[in-house]
PDB file of N, CA, C and O in Angstrom:
ATOM      1  N   MET A   1       0.841  -1.172   0.000  1.00  0.00           N
ATOM      2  CA  MET A   1       0.000   0.000   0.000  1.00  0.00           C
ATOM      3  C   MET A   1       0.894   1.246   0.000  1.00  0.00           C
ATOM      4  O   MET A   1       1.837   1.342   0.785  1.00  0.00           O
ATOM      5  N   THR A   2       0.593   2.175  -0.870  1.00  0.00           N
ATOM      6  CA  THR A   2       1.345   3.418  -0.966  1.00  0.00           C
ATOM      7  C   THR A   2       0.706   4.478  -0.076  1.00  0.00           C
ATOM      8  O   THR A   2      -0.498   4.726  -0.142  1.00  0.00           O
ATOM      9  N   LEU A   3       1.527   5.086   0.746  1.00  0.00           N
ATOM     10  CA  LEU A   3       1.046   6.151   1.622  1.00  0.00           C
ATOM     11  C   LEU A   3       0.956   7.462   0.850  1.00  0.00           C
ATOM     12  O   LEU A   3       1.731   7.704  -0.075  1.00  0.00           O
ATOM     13  N   ILE A   4       0.007   8.302   1.237  1.00  0.00           N
ATOM     14  CA  ILE A   4      -0.154   9.596   0.568  1.00  0.00           C
ATOM     15  C   ILE A   4       1.107  10.437   0.717  1.00  0.00           C
ATOM     16  O   ILE A   4       1.454  11.198  -0.187  1.00  0.00           O
ATOM     17  N   SER A   5       1.798  10.307   1.850  1.00  0.00           N
ATOM     18  CA  SER A   5       3.032  11.073   2.041  1.00  0.00           C
ATOM     19  C   SER A   5       4.110  10.636   1.052  1.00  0.00           C
ATOM     20  O   SER A   5       4.905  11.456   0.591  1.00  0.00           O
ATOM     21  N   ASP A   6       4.134   9.333   0.725  1.00  0.00           N
ATOM     22  CA  ASP A   6       5.083   8.844  -0.278  1.00  0.00           C
ATOM     23  C   ASP A   6       4.737   9.389  -1.658  1.00  0.00           C
ATOM     24  O   ASP A   6       5.616   9.805  -2.412  1.00  0.00           O
ATOM     25  N   LEU A   7       3.450   9.382  -1.978  1.00  0.00           N
ATOM     26  CA  LEU A   7       3.015   9.928  -3.265  1.00  0.00           C
ATOM     27  C   LEU A   7       3.335  11.417  -3.347  1.00  0.00           C
ATOM     28  O   LEU A   7       3.794  11.908  -4.379  1.00  0.00           O
ATOM     29  N   HIS A   8       3.090  12.121  -2.259  1.00  0.00           N
ATOM     30  CA  HIS A   8       3.376  13.557  -2.230  1.00  0.00           C
ATOM     31  C   HIS A   8       4.849  13.802  -2.546  1.00  0.00           C
ATOM     32  O   HIS A   8       5.170  14.689  -3.337  1.00  0.00           O
ATOM     33  N   GLN A   9       5.735  13.036  -1.943  1.00  0.00           N
ATOM     34  CA  GLN A   9       7.165  13.199  -2.202  1.00  0.00           C
ATOM     35  C   GLN A   9       7.492  12.935  -3.669  1.00  0.00           C
ATOM     36  O   GLN A   9       8.311  13.642  -4.258  1.00  0.00           O
ATOM     37  N   GLN A  10       6.862  11.930  -4.259  1.00  0.00           N
ATOM     38  CA  GLN A  10       7.072  11.639  -5.684  1.00  0.00           C
ATOM     39  C   GLN A  10       6.553  12.792  -6.537  1.00  0.00           C
ATOM     40  O   GLN A  10       7.219  13.234  -7.473  1.00  0.00           O
ATOM     41  N   TRP A  11       5.364  13.269  -6.206  1.00  0.00           N
ATOM     42  CA  TRP A  11       4.734  14.327  -6.998  1.00  0.00           C
ATOM     43  C   TRP A  11       5.510  15.636  -6.925  1.00  0.00           C
ATOM     44  O   TRP A  11       5.452  16.438  -7.856  1.00  0.00           O
ATOM     45  N   LEU A  12       6.232  15.862  -5.838  1.00  0.00           N
ATOM     46  CA  LEU A  12       7.012  17.096  -5.721  1.00  0.00           C
ATOM     47  C   LEU A  12       8.095  17.198  -6.790  1.00  0.00           C
ATOM     48  O   LEU A  12       8.638  18.279  -7.023  1.00  0.00           O
ATOM     49  N   ASN A  13       8.412  16.083  -7.439  1.00  0.00           N
ATOM     50  CA  ASN A  13       9.369  16.104  -8.542  1.00  0.00           C
ATOM     51  C   ASN A  13       8.762  16.700  -9.806  1.00  0.00           C
ATOM     52  O   ASN A  13       9.489  17.075 -10.726  1.00  0.00           O
ATOM     53  N   ASP A  14       7.446  16.789  -9.855  1.00  0.00           N
ATOM     54  CA  ASP A  14       6.741  17.379 -10.993  1.00  0.00           C
ATOM     55  C   ASP A  14       6.680  18.891 -10.780  1.00  0.00           C
ATOM     56  O   ASP A  14       6.086  19.345  -9.801  1.00  0.00           O
ATOM     57  N   PRO A  15       7.281  19.684 -11.675  1.00  0.00           N
ATOM     58  CA  PRO A  15       7.309  21.141 -11.485  1.00  0.00           C
ATOM     59  C   PRO A  15       5.924  21.773 -11.340  1.00  0.00           C
ATOM     60  O   PRO A  15       5.763  22.710 -10.558  1.00  0.00           O
ATOM     61  N   GLU A  16       4.931  21.287 -12.068  1.00  0.00           N
ATOM     62  CA  GLU A  16       3.580  21.845 -11.953  1.00  0.00           C
ATOM     63  C   GLU A  16       2.984  21.550 -10.577  1.00  0.00           C
ATOM     64  O   GLU A  16       2.379  22.422  -9.954  1.00  0.00           O
ATOM     65  N   TYR A  17       3.158  20.320 -10.112  1.00  0.00           N
ATOM     66  CA  TYR A  17       2.655  19.957  -8.784  1.00  0.00           C
ATOM     67  C   TYR A  17       3.365  20.780  -7.718  1.00  0.00           C
ATOM     68  O   TYR A  17       2.733  21.303  -6.801  1.00  0.00           O
ATOM     69  N   GLN A  18       4.680  20.890  -7.848  1.00  0.00           N
ATOM     70  CA  GLN A  18       5.456  21.632  -6.860  1.00  0.00           C
ATOM     71  C   GLN A  18       5.014  23.096  -6.806  1.00  0.00           C
ATOM     72  O   GLN A  18       4.885  23.662  -5.721  1.00  0.00           O
ATOM     73  N   ALA A  19       4.784  23.706  -7.960  1.00  0.00           N
ATOM     74  CA  ALA A  19       4.340  25.103  -7.995  1.00  0.00           C
ATOM     75  C   ALA A  19       2.972  25.252  -7.336  1.00  0.00           C
ATOM     76  O   ALA A  19       2.742  26.192  -6.575  1.00  0.00           O
ATOM     77  N   ALA A  20       2.069  24.326  -7.631  1.00  0.00           N
ATOM     78  CA  ALA A  20       0.727  24.379  -7.034  1.00  0.00           C
ATOM     79  C   ALA A  20       0.807  24.176  -5.522  1.00  0.00           C
ATOM     80  O   ALA A  20       0.115  24.852  -4.761  1.00  0.00           O
ATOM     81  N   TYR A  21       1.654  23.244  -5.096  1.00  0.00           N
ATOM     82  CA  TYR A  21       1.816  22.987  -3.665  1.00  0.00           C
ATOM     83  C   TYR A  21       2.388  24.219  -2.961  1.00  0.00           C
ATOM     84  O   TYR A  21       1.902  24.613  -1.900  1.00  0.00           O
ATOM     85  N   GLU A  22       3.404  24.817  -3.542  1.00  0.00           N
ATOM     86  CA  GLU A  22       4.026  25.993  -2.934  1.00  0.00           C
ATOM     87  C   GLU A  22       3.044  27.157  -2.854  1.00  0.00           C
ATOM     88  O   GLU A  22       3.071  27.930  -1.896  1.00  0.00           O
ATOM     89  N   ALA A  23       2.183  27.283  -3.851  1.00  0.00           N
ATOM     90  CA  ALA A  23       1.180  28.349  -3.830  1.00  0.00           C
ATOM     91  C   ALA A  23       0.197  28.155  -2.678  1.00  0.00           C
ATOM     92  O   ALA A  23      -0.345  29.127  -2.151  1.00  0.00           O
ATOM     93  N   GLN A  24      -0.033  26.907  -2.290  1.00  0.00           N
ATOM     94  CA  GLN A  24      -0.971  26.589  -1.215  1.00  0.00           C
ATOM     95  C   GLN A  24      -0.300  26.483   0.163  1.00  0.00           C
ATOM     96  O   GLN A  24      -0.984  26.348   1.177  1.00  0.00           O
ATOM     97  N   ARG A  25       1.014  26.542   0.196  1.00  0.00           N
ATOM     98  CA  ARG A  25       1.750  26.334   1.451  1.00  0.00           C
ATOM     99  C   ARG A  25       1.252  27.212   2.604  1.00  0.00           C
ATOM    100  O   ARG A  25       1.067  26.693   3.705  1.00  0.00           O
ATOM    101  N   PRO A  26       1.027  28.519   2.406  1.00  0.00           N
ATOM    102  CA  PRO A  26       0.549  29.327   3.540  1.00  0.00           C
ATOM    103  C   PRO A  26      -0.757  28.801   4.136  1.00  0.00           C
ATOM    104  O   PRO A  26      -0.928  28.801   5.355  1.00  0.00           O
ATOM    105  N   GLU A  27      -1.671  28.356   3.285  1.00  0.00           N
ATOM    106  CA  GLU A  27      -2.931  27.809   3.787  1.00  0.00           C
ATOM    107  C   GLU A  27      -2.690  26.548   4.608  1.00  0.00           C
ATOM    108  O   GLU A  27      -3.301  26.354   5.658  1.00  0.00           O
ATOM    109  N   PHE A  28      -1.781  25.679   4.113  1.00  0.00           N
ATOM    110  CA  PHE A  28      -1.453  24.456   4.849  1.00  0.00           C
ATOM    111  C   PHE A  28      -0.848  24.802   6.205  1.00  0.00           C
ATOM    112  O   PHE A  28      -1.184  24.185   7.216  1.00  0.00           O
ATOM    113  N   GLU A  29       0.043  25.787   6.223  1.00  0.00           N
ATOM    114  CA  GLU A  29       0.712  26.156   7.470  1.00  0.00           C
ATOM    115  C   GLU A  29      -0.259  26.768   8.474  1.00  0.00           C
ATOM    116  O   GLU A  29      -0.163  26.505   9.673  1.00  0.00           O
ATOM    117  N   ILE A  30      -1.188  27.579   7.991  1.00  0.00           N
ATOM    118  CA  ILE A  30      -2.192  28.160   8.887  1.00  0.00           C
ATOM    119  C   ILE A  30      -3.068  27.060   9.475  1.00  0.00           C
ATOM    120  O   ILE A  30      -3.313  27.032  10.681  1.00  0.00           O
ATOM    121  N   ALA A  31      -3.537  26.156   8.622  1.00  0.00           N
ATOM    122  CA  ALA A  31      -4.384  25.055   9.097  1.00  0.00           C
ATOM    123  C   ALA A  31      -3.639  24.223  10.135  1.00  0.00           C
ATOM    124  O   ALA A  31      -4.195  23.866  11.173  1.00  0.00           O
ATOM    125  N   SER A  32      -2.383  23.918   9.848  1.00  0.00           N
ATOM    126  CA  SER A  32      -1.575  23.122  10.773  1.00  0.00           C
ATOM    127  C   SER A  32      -1.373  23.852  12.101  1.00  0.00           C
ATOM    128  O   SER A  32      -1.418  23.228  13.162  1.00  0.00           O
ATOM    129  N   ALA A  33      -1.154  25.155  12.051  1.00  0.00           N
ATOM    130  CA  ALA A  33      -0.961  25.937  13.276  1.00  0.00           C
ATOM    131  C   ALA A  33      -2.233  25.979  14.115  1.00  0.00           C
ATOM    132  O   ALA A  33      -2.170  25.925  15.343  1.00  0.00           O
ATOM    133  N   ILE A  34      -3.381  26.075  13.459  1.00  0.00           N
ATOM    134  CA  ILE A  34      -4.654  26.078  14.190  1.00  0.00           C
ATOM    135  C   ILE A  34      -4.853  24.737  14.886  1.00  0.00           C
ATOM    136  O   ILE A  34      -5.233  24.686  16.056  1.00  0.00           O
ATOM    137  N   ILE A  35      -4.596  23.657  14.163  1.00  0.00           N
ATOM    138  CA  ILE A  35      -4.729  22.316  14.744  1.00  0.00           C
ATOM    139  C   ILE A  35      -3.787  22.168  15.939  1.00  0.00           C
ATOM    140  O   ILE A  35      -4.184  21.663  16.989  1.00  0.00           O
ATOM    141  N   ALA A  36      -2.539  22.610  15.777  1.00  0.00           N
ATOM    142  CA  ALA A  36      -1.554  22.483  16.856  1.00  0.00           C
ATOM    143  C   ALA A  36      -1.964  23.293  18.085  1.00  0.00           C
ATOM    144  O   ALA A  36      -1.854  22.808  19.211  1.00  0.00           O
ATOM    145  N   ALA A  37      -2.433  24.514  17.879  1.00  0.00           N
ATOM    146  CA  ALA A  37      -2.847  25.353  19.012  1.00  0.00           C
ATOM    147  C   ALA A  37      -4.032  24.734  19.736  1.00  0.00           C
ATOM    148  O   ALA A  37      -4.070  24.696  20.966  1.00  0.00           O
ATOM    149  N   ARG A  38      -4.994  24.250  18.967  1.00  0.00           N
ATOM    150  CA  ARG A  38      -6.182  23.630  19.582  1.00  0.00           C
ATOM    151  C   ARG A  38      -5.795  22.373  20.339  1.00  0.00           C
ATOM    152  O   ARG A  38      -6.239  22.160  21.467  1.00  0.00           O
ATOM    153  N   SER A  39      -4.969  21.543  19.724  1.00  0.00           N
ATOM    154  CA  SER A  39      -4.554  20.289  20.367  1.00  0.00           C
ATOM    155  C   SER A  39      -3.748  20.552  21.635  1.00  0.00           C
ATOM    156  O   SER A  39      -3.945  19.886  22.651  1.00  0.00           O
ATOM    157  N   SER A  40      -2.841  21.524  21.572  1.00  0.00           N
ATOM    158  CA  SER A  40      -2.032  21.859  22.748  1.00  0.00           C
ATOM    159  C   SER A  40      -2.887  22.378  23.897  1.00  0.00           C
ATOM    160  O   SER A  40      -2.548  22.201  25.067  1.00  0.00           O
ATOM    161  N   ALA A  41      -3.994  23.017  23.550  1.00  0.00           N
ATOM    162  CA  ALA A  41      -4.914  23.525  24.574  1.00  0.00           C
ATOM    163  C   ALA A  41      -5.899  22.452  25.035  1.00  0.00           C
ATOM    164  O   ALA A  41      -6.774  22.715  25.859  1.00  0.00           O
ATOM    165  N   ASN A  42      -5.750  21.243  24.498  1.00  0.00           N
ATOM    166  CA  ASN A  42      -6.638  20.123  24.831  1.00  0.00           C
ATOM    167  C   ASN A  42      -8.107  20.462  24.597  1.00  0.00           C
ATOM    168  O   ASN A  42      -8.971  20.164  25.421  1.00  0.00           O
ATOM    169  N   LEU A  43      -8.365  21.088  23.462  1.00  0.00           N
ATOM    170  CA  LEU A  43      -9.729  21.465  23.108  1.00  0.00           C
ATOM    171  C   LEU A  43     -10.207  20.671  21.900  1.00  0.00           C
ATOM    172  O   LEU A  43      -9.427  20.369  20.996  1.00  0.00           O
ATOM    173  N   THR A  44     -11.473  20.341  21.891  1.00  0.00           N
ATOM    174  CA  THR A  44     -12.086  19.790  20.686  1.00  0.00           C
ATOM    175  C   THR A  44     -12.442  20.964  19.778  1.00  0.00           C
ATOM    176  O   THR A  44     -12.402  22.122  20.194  1.00  0.00           O
ATOM    177  N   GLN A  45     -12.785  20.648  18.545  1.00  0.00           N
ATOM    178  CA  GLN A  45     -13.245  21.706  17.645  1.00  0.00           C
ATOM    179  C   GLN A  45     -14.467  22.403  18.233  1.00  0.00           C
ATOM    180  O   GLN A  45     -14.585  23.627  18.166  1.00  0.00           O
ATOM    181  N   LYS A  46     -15.364  21.628  18.801  1.00  0.00           N
ATOM    182  CA  LYS A  46     -16.582  22.200  19.378  1.00  0.00           C
ATOM    183  C   LYS A  46     -16.251  23.123  20.545  1.00  0.00           C
ATOM    184  O   LYS A  46     -16.814  24.212  20.654  1.00  0.00           O
ATOM    185  N   GLU A  47     -15.343  22.696  21.414  1.00  0.00           N
ATOM    186  CA  GLU A  47     -14.969  23.524  22.564  1.00  0.00           C
ATOM    187  C   GLU A  47     -14.309  24.830  22.116  1.00  0.00           C
ATOM    188  O   GLU A  47     -14.595  25.899  22.655  1.00  0.00           O
ATOM    189  N   LEU A  48     -13.421  24.727  21.125  1.00  0.00           N
ATOM    190  CA  LEU A  48     -12.787  25.936  20.604  1.00  0.00           C
ATOM    191  C   LEU A  48     -13.835  26.874  20.019  1.00  0.00           C
ATOM    192  O   LEU A  48     -13.807  28.079  20.267  1.00  0.00           O
ATOM    193  N   ALA A  49     -14.748  26.320  19.252  1.00  0.00           N
ATOM    194  CA  ALA A  49     -15.816  27.132  18.662  1.00  0.00           C
ATOM    195  C   ALA A  49     -16.633  27.835  19.744  1.00  0.00           C
ATOM    196  O   ALA A  49     -16.964  29.013  19.611  1.00  0.00           O
ATOM    197  N   GLU A  50     -16.953  27.118  20.800  1.00  0.00           N
ATOM    198  CA  GLU A  50     -17.732  27.720  21.893  1.00  0.00           C
ATOM    199  C   GLU A  50     -16.971  28.867  22.549  1.00  0.00           C
ATOM    200  O   GLU A  50     -17.557  29.906  22.855  1.00  0.00           O
ATOM    201  N   LEU A  51     -15.673  28.688  22.765  1.00  0.00           N
ATOM    202  CA  LEU A  51     -14.861  29.752  23.357  1.00  0.00           C
ATOM    203  C   LEU A  51     -14.790  30.978  22.451  1.00  0.00           C
ATOM    204  O   LEU A  51     -14.620  32.102  22.922  1.00  0.00           O
ATOM    205  N   MET A  52     -14.923  30.749  21.153  1.00  0.00           N
ATOM    206  CA  MET A  52     -14.860  31.835  20.174  1.00  0.00           C
ATOM    207  C   MET A  52     -16.239  32.368  19.802  1.00  0.00           C
ATOM    208  O   MET A  52     -16.350  33.303  19.008  1.00  0.00           O
ATOM    209  N   SER A  53     -17.285  31.782  20.368  1.00  0.00           N
ATOM    210  CA  SER A  53     -18.668  32.150  20.020  1.00  0.00           C
ATOM    211  C   SER A  53     -18.921  32.002  18.522  1.00  0.00           C
ATOM    212  O   SER A  53     -19.465  32.892  17.869  1.00  0.00           O
ATOM    213  N   THR A  54     -18.511  30.855  18.004  1.00  0.00           N
ATOM    214  CA  THR A  54     -18.728  30.547  16.596  1.00  0.00           C
ATOM    215  C   THR A  54     -19.172  29.100  16.480  1.00  0.00           C
ATOM    216  O   THR A  54     -19.458  28.450  17.486  1.00  0.00           O
ATOM    217  N   LYS A  55     -19.229  28.596  15.260  1.00  0.00           N
ATOM    218  CA  LYS A  55     -19.688  27.229  15.028  1.00  0.00           C
ATOM    219  C   LYS A  55     -18.513  26.280  14.818  1.00  0.00           C
ATOM    220  O   LYS A  55     -17.462  26.666  14.307  1.00  0.00           O
ATOM    221  N   GLN A  56     -18.717  25.035  15.222  1.00  0.00           N
ATOM    222  CA  GLN A  56     -17.697  24.003  15.035  1.00  0.00           C
ATOM    223  C   GLN A  56     -17.367  23.833  13.564  1.00  0.00           C
ATOM    224  O   GLN A  56     -16.224  23.528  13.221  1.00  0.00           O
ATOM    225  N   SER A  57     -18.334  24.023  12.696  1.00  0.00           N
ATOM    226  CA  SER A  57     -18.094  23.845  11.259  1.00  0.00           C
ATOM    227  C   SER A  57     -17.058  24.845  10.737  1.00  0.00           C
ATOM    228  O   SER A  57     -16.313  24.524   9.811  1.00  0.00           O
ATOM    229  N   LEU A  58     -17.000  26.037  11.307  1.00  0.00           N
ATOM    230  CA  LEU A  58     -15.972  26.997  10.901  1.00  0.00           C
ATOM    231  C   LEU A  58     -14.593  26.476  11.273  1.00  0.00           C
ATOM    232  O   LEU A  58     -13.662  26.542  10.471  1.00  0.00           O
ATOM    233  N   ILE A  59     -14.462  25.959  12.489  1.00  0.00           N
ATOM    234  CA  ILE A  59     -13.174  25.417  12.931  1.00  0.00           C
ATOM    235  C   ILE A  59     -12.758  24.268  12.020  1.00  0.00           C
ATOM    236  O   ILE A  59     -11.595  24.177  11.629  1.00  0.00           O
ATOM    237  N   ALA A  60     -13.691  23.401  11.684  1.00  0.00           N
ATOM    238  CA  ALA A  60     -13.392  22.274  10.795  1.00  0.00           C
ATOM    239  C   ALA A  60     -12.915  22.768   9.434  1.00  0.00           C
ATOM    240  O   ALA A  60     -11.952  22.232   8.886  1.00  0.00           O
ATOM    241  N   ARG A  61     -13.573  23.777   8.888  1.00  0.00           N
ATOM    242  CA  ARG A  61     -13.174  24.308   7.575  1.00  0.00           C
ATOM    243  C   ARG A  61     -11.800  24.974   7.644  1.00  0.00           C
ATOM    244  O   ARG A  61     -10.994  24.831   6.725  1.00  0.00           O
ATOM    245  N   LEU A  62     -11.534  25.699   8.727  1.00  0.00           N
ATOM    246  CA  LEU A  62     -10.220  26.322   8.894  1.00  0.00           C
ATOM    247  C   LEU A  62      -9.123  25.267   8.977  1.00  0.00           C
ATOM    248  O   LEU A  62      -8.069  25.402   8.357  1.00  0.00           O
ATOM    249  N   GLU A  63      -9.382  24.219   9.747  1.00  0.00           N
ATOM    250  CA  GLU A  63      -8.381  23.163   9.924  1.00  0.00           C
ATOM    251  C   GLU A  63      -8.183  22.338   8.658  1.00  0.00           C
ATOM    252  O   GLU A  63      -7.127  21.733   8.470  1.00  0.00           O
ATOM    253  N   ALA A  64      -9.178  22.309   7.801  1.00  0.00           N
ATOM    254  CA  ALA A  64      -9.060  21.582   6.535  1.00  0.00           C
ATOM    255  C   ALA A  64      -8.482  22.470   5.435  1.00  0.00           C
ATOM    256  O   ALA A  64      -8.253  22.006   4.318  1.00  0.00           O
ATOM    257  N   GLY A  65      -8.249  23.735   5.745  1.00  0.00           N
ATOM    258  CA  GLY A  65      -7.738  24.655   4.741  1.00  0.00           C
ATOM    259  C   GLY A  65      -8.778  25.039   3.706  1.00  0.00           C
ATOM    260  O   GLY A  65      -8.438  25.484   2.610  1.00  0.00           O
ATOM    261  N   GLU A  66     -10.039  24.868   4.054  1.00  0.00           N
ATOM    262  CA  GLU A  66     -11.129  25.134   3.112  1.00  0.00           C
ATOM    263  C   GLU A  66     -11.778  26.493   3.327  1.00  0.00           C
ATOM    264  O   GLU A  66     -12.732  26.838   2.631  1.00  0.00           O
ATOM    265  N   GLN A  67     -11.280  27.258   4.270  1.00  0.00           N
ATOM    266  CA  GLN A  67     -11.899  28.537   4.621  1.00  0.00           C
ATOM    267  C   GLN A  67     -10.813  29.593   4.736  1.00  0.00           C
ATOM    268  O   GLN A  67      -9.853  29.418   5.485  1.00  0.00           O
ATOM    269  N   ASN A  68     -10.956  30.681   4.005  1.00  0.00           N
ATOM    270  CA  ASN A  68     -10.054  31.807   4.211  1.00  0.00           C
ATOM    271  C   ASN A  68     -10.324  32.379   5.591  1.00  0.00           C
ATOM    272  O   ASN A  68     -11.438  32.296   6.107  1.00  0.00           O
ATOM    273  N   THR A  69      -9.290  32.957   6.178  1.00  0.00           N
ATOM    274  CA  THR A  69      -9.454  33.514   7.513  1.00  0.00           C
ATOM    275  C   THR A  69      -8.945  34.940   7.555  1.00  0.00           C
ATOM    276  O   THR A  69      -8.411  35.450   6.570  1.00  0.00           O
ATOM    277  N   THR A  70      -9.110  35.566   8.676  1.00  0.00           N
ATOM    278  CA  THR A  70      -8.652  36.937   8.881  1.00  0.00           C
ATOM    279  C   THR A  70      -7.744  36.981  10.096  1.00  0.00           C
ATOM    280  O   THR A  70      -7.714  36.052  10.904  1.00  0.00           O
ATOM    281  N   ILE A  71      -7.009  38.069  10.210  1.00  0.00           N
ATOM    282  CA  ILE A  71      -6.173  38.266  11.398  1.00  0.00           C
ATOM    283  C   ILE A  71      -7.060  38.290  12.639  1.00  0.00           C
ATOM    284  O   ILE A  71      -6.683  37.762  13.685  1.00  0.00           O
ATOM    285  N   LYS A  72      -8.225  38.895  12.526  1.00  0.00           N
ATOM    286  CA  LYS A  72      -9.159  38.954  13.655  1.00  0.00           C
ATOM    287  C   LYS A  72      -9.525  37.547  14.128  1.00  0.00           C
ATOM    288  O   LYS A  72      -9.518  37.277  15.329  1.00  0.00           O
ATOM    289  N   THR A  73      -9.841  36.658  13.201  1.00  0.00           N
ATOM    290  CA  THR A  73     -10.189  35.279  13.573  1.00  0.00           C
ATOM    291  C   THR A  73      -8.989  34.564  14.172  1.00  0.00           C
ATOM    292  O   THR A  73      -9.129  33.836  15.154  1.00  0.00           O
ATOM    293  N   LEU A  74      -7.814  34.763  13.593  1.00  0.00           N
ATOM    294  CA  LEU A  74      -6.611  34.129  14.141  1.00  0.00           C
ATOM    295  C   LEU A  74      -6.334  34.637  15.553  1.00  0.00           C
ATOM    296  O   LEU A  74      -5.912  33.864  16.413  1.00  0.00           O
ATOM    297  N   ASN A  75      -6.561  35.909  15.798  1.00  0.00           N
ATOM    298  CA  ASN A  75      -6.397  36.447  17.157  1.00  0.00           C
ATOM    299  C   ASN A  75      -7.407  35.841  18.120  1.00  0.00           C
ATOM    300  O   ASN A  75      -7.081  35.585  19.279  1.00  0.00           O
ATOM    301  N   ARG A  76      -8.620  35.611  17.658  1.00  0.00           N
ATOM    302  CA  ARG A  76      -9.635  34.971  18.508  1.00  0.00           C
ATOM    303  C   ARG A  76      -9.220  33.536  18.839  1.00  0.00           C
ATOM    304  O   ARG A  76      -9.425  33.072  19.961  1.00  0.00           O
ATOM    305  N   ILE A  77      -8.640  32.840  17.868  1.00  0.00           N
ATOM    306  CA  ILE A  77      -8.141  31.482  18.118  1.00  0.00           C
ATOM    307  C   ILE A  77      -7.015  31.542  19.147  1.00  0.00           C
ATOM    308  O   ILE A  77      -6.977  30.738  20.079  1.00  0.00           O
ATOM    309  N   ALA A  78      -6.107  32.487  18.979  1.00  0.00           N
ATOM    310  CA  ALA A  78      -4.996  32.630  19.926  1.00  0.00           C
ATOM    311  C   ALA A  78      -5.514  32.889  21.335  1.00  0.00           C
ATOM    312  O   ALA A  78      -5.037  32.284  22.296  1.00  0.00           O
ATOM    313  N   GLN A  79      -6.474  33.773  21.458  1.00  0.00           N
ATOM    314  CA  GLN A  79      -7.035  34.079  22.776  1.00  0.00           C
ATOM    315  C   GLN A  79      -7.695  32.842  23.380  1.00  0.00           C
ATOM    316  O   GLN A  79      -7.508  32.549  24.561  1.00  0.00           O
ATOM    317  N   ALA A  80      -8.461  32.122  22.577  1.00  0.00           N
ATOM    318  CA  ALA A  80      -9.183  30.944  23.074  1.00  0.00           C
ATOM    319  C   ALA A  80      -8.245  29.805  23.452  1.00  0.00           C
ATOM    320  O   ALA A  80      -8.577  28.987  24.310  1.00  0.00           O
ATOM    321  N   THR A  81      -7.073  29.744  22.818  1.00  0.00           N
ATOM    322  CA  THR A  81      -6.118  28.669  23.093  1.00  0.00           C
ATOM    323  C   THR A  81      -4.984  29.128  24.006  1.00  0.00           C
ATOM    324  O   THR A  81      -4.021  28.396  24.234  1.00  0.00           O
ATOM    325  N   ASN A  82      -5.113  30.357  24.528  1.00  0.00           N
ATOM    326  CA  ASN A  82      -4.099  30.913  25.426  1.00  0.00           C
ATOM    327  C   ASN A  82      -2.717  30.906  24.774  1.00  0.00           C
ATOM    328  O   ASN A  82      -1.719  30.526  25.385  1.00  0.00           O
ATOM    329  N   THR A  83      -2.695  31.339  23.515  1.00  0.00           N
ATOM    330  CA  THR A  83      -1.446  31.441  22.764  1.00  0.00           C
ATOM    331  C   THR A  83      -1.329  32.858  22.219  1.00  0.00           C
ATOM    332  O   THR A  83      -2.228  33.682  22.390  1.00  0.00           O
ATOM    333  N   ARG A  84      -0.211  33.124  21.563  1.00  0.00           N
ATOM    334  CA  ARG A  84       0.041  34.430  20.961  1.00  0.00           C
ATOM    335  C   ARG A  84       0.210  34.234  19.463  1.00  0.00           C
ATOM    336  O   ARG A  84       0.959  33.359  19.027  1.00  0.00           O
ATOM    337  N   LEU A  85      -0.480  35.040  18.683  1.00  0.00           N
ATOM    338  CA  LEU A  85      -0.354  34.985  17.229  1.00  0.00           C
ATOM    339  C   LEU A  85       0.964  35.620  16.819  1.00  0.00           C
ATOM    340  O   LEU A  85       1.297  36.720  17.261  1.00  0.00           O
ATOM    341  N   HIS A  86       1.715  34.919  15.970  1.00  0.00           N
ATOM    342  CA  HIS A  86       2.989  35.423  15.465  1.00  0.00           C
ATOM    343  C   HIS A  86       2.996  35.219  13.958  1.00  0.00           C
ATOM    344  O   HIS A  86       2.829  34.098  13.479  1.00  0.00           O
ATOM    345  N   ILE A  87       3.186  36.289  13.219  1.00  0.00           N
ATOM    346  CA  ILE A  87       3.242  36.220  11.756  1.00  0.00           C
ATOM    347  C   ILE A  87       4.593  36.768  11.330  1.00  0.00           C
ATOM    348  O   ILE A  87       5.047  37.783  11.857  1.00  0.00           O
ATOM    349  N   SER A  88       5.233  36.108  10.384  1.00  0.00           N
ATOM    350  CA  SER A  88       6.527  36.606   9.914  1.00  0.00           C
ATOM    351  C   SER A  88       6.683  36.342   8.423  1.00  0.00           C
ATOM    352  O   SER A  88       6.022  35.477   7.849  1.00  0.00           O
ATOM    353  N   PHE A  89       7.564  37.102   7.825  1.00  0.00           N
ATOM    354  CA  PHE A  89       7.935  36.904   6.435  1.00  0.00           C
ATOM    355  C   PHE A  89       9.362  36.377   6.423  1.00  0.00           C
ATOM    356  O   PHE A  89      10.239  36.920   7.094  1.00  0.00           O
ATOM    357  N   LEU A  90       9.586  35.327   5.664  1.00  0.00           N
ATOM    358  CA  LEU A  90      10.899  34.698   5.593  1.00  0.00           C
ATOM    359  C   LEU A  90      11.478  34.877   4.199  1.00  0.00           C
ATOM    360  O   LEU A  90      10.729  34.961   3.225  1.00  0.00           O
ATOM    361  N   PRO A  91      12.798  34.936   4.091  1.00  0.00           N
ATOM    362  CA  PRO A  91      13.384  35.029   2.758  1.00  0.00           C
ATOM    363  C   PRO A  91      13.075  33.765   1.960  1.00  0.00           C
ATOM    364  O   PRO A  91      12.988  32.669   2.512  1.00  0.00           O
ATOM    365  N   GLN A  92      12.912  33.941   0.661  1.00  0.00           N
ATOM    366  CA  GLN A  92      12.669  32.774  -0.181  1.00  0.00           C
ATOM    367  C   GLN A  92      13.957  31.983  -0.318  1.00  0.00           C
ATOM    368  O   GLN A  92      15.052  32.545  -0.311  1.00  0.00           O
ATOM    369  N   ASP A  93      13.813  30.689  -0.442  1.00  0.00           N
ATOM    370  CA  ASP A  93      14.995  29.813  -0.576  1.00  0.00           C
ATOM    371  C   ASP A  93      15.659  30.007  -1.913  1.00  0.00           C
ATOM    372  O   ASP A  93      16.664  29.358  -2.203  1.00  0.00           O
TER     373      ASP A  93
END
């Protein structure tokens, strides 16, 4: 059985796939950071949503990378998870 991570590594050799993946990287990183903050706070999606006065479906969409977000929403997530939002720009490789 081939793992998706193995396929992903193979596909990264394709310049078109790599370009598409890199274009989506910020969304992947935001989704991953939201998941990590929620998990570290030992919260379910529903609990996080309740702390933010929003719906669990929004949290699910954010974590799946299916929903654009705002700095305001990210700050609300940080507050609910007792974390600090940090955004930075890094030099390109």
